[in-house]
N, C-alpha and C positions, 0 to 999 in steps of 0.2 A: 746397365749393357752388356752384352756376353764378350768376351775376349775372343779374337780368332781362333785360338786356339781351342776351346769351346764351342764355337760356331762349326770349325772345320771337323772335331769330334762328332756332333749332331748329324753333319751331312752324312759322312760316313756311315752312321746309325741307319739315315733313313735309305741309303743306296743298300745297305746289308739287308733291310726289312722289305724292303723293294723288290729285293734280287728273290729274297723267300718266297716273299708272293709269288712273283712270276712261275715259281719251281711251281707252288700248290695251284698256281690257275691252271696249267698244261696238265697238271692232275684230271682237270676236266674233259679231257679229250683221250681217245684210247692210246692213239698214235705217240702220246707226249705222256703217258703218266707213270711211267716207270720209274722217274726219279720220287715223284710224291708218295707213289705206291711204297717205294724203299723205305723212305721217311715216315709214313705211318707204321711200316712193321716195326723199324727202328723204335717209335716211341712207344708202340703196345705192348702191354706187360703180360699179356697172352698171347694166343697164336696170332699169325698174321693176319692182319685185317682182309675178307674178300675183296678183291676192288675193283667191285661190281659198278652199275651205272650209277643207282642211288650213292654211294661214297663218292665214286668220280663227282657228281654233282656236289655235294659237300663240300668235299675239298675242293675242287674247283673255283667254288663260290668262297671259300673261305681265303683261296689266294687272292679272288678280284679285291675283295674287303682287306686284306693284308696289305696288298698295293695300294689300295686307294688309303689307308690307313699312313702309307710312309710318304706319300703325297700331300696329302693333309699337313702332316708334321711339317714337311719341308715349306711349303706355302706360310703356316702358321710363322715359322721360324723368319721365313722375310717380312711377314708381316710385323712381329715384335722389332725387328732390325730398323724398319724404318718407323715404329713408335720412338726407339732409343729407350731414353729414362722413364718411360711412361708405357713400356710394356707390360710391367708385374703382372698386370690380371690375364694376360694374354697363355704367358707364362705359366701362372697358374691352371689355367682353363686346360692347355694343352697336357698338363701334367696330371690332373683330375682325369682328364677322360682315359690316358691311358693307365692309371689306377685301377680304373671300372675294369676297363679291357682285362687288365689283370688277375684281378681277383673273380670276377664271371668265366673268363676263359681257363683258368687256372681248376677254379671249383668244376667245371664241366668236362674238365680233362681226369681228374682225378675220379671221379665218380664213375667215368666210363672206361678205366684201366690204361689211361694214356698219362701216366704220372710222370714220364719223361719230358712230356709235352709241359708239364709245369714247371720241372726243371730249368727248359728252356726258356719259357718264358721269362722266368726268374733272372736267368743271364739277358733277357732282352731290356727287361726294367728296370736292371742293376746299373748296365751299358746308359740307358737314358738320364736315369738320376745322379749319376756321377757326376754329369756336366750340370744339370740344373742345381743340386747341391754346391758344388764348387764354386761355381761362376757367382754365386749369389745373386742368381734373377728374381728367384721366389720370395727372398727376404723383401724386396721392393713392389710384392704384391701388394 
């Protein structure tokens, strides 16, 4: 069972990922795309990308998926809490899903000149893995 400290850590993680998702989702609309456009220009190793309709569409969808990911992790945490000591497989499934996201997203990012996105992904996955490993919930899987 995860301690309150690590559960709170993951709750803050979920809120941070959700907030980032909202910023990206807002990028799907011309009127609210400035923060997402700034993020994309900071993450791209070349010239600032042209934040046209196709890019706004892609970034907006990334935001919707990122927001959904945070909400799904939060829901899985509640489910794992309800299972108590038998939650190991749930924690393992959450961790495996996020590791798949990390590898695929970071590979695509690097292949397209967004290496700093892979760096930020590394921060996100490390901040997730710290409580997973420190709490011992994966050992019970």
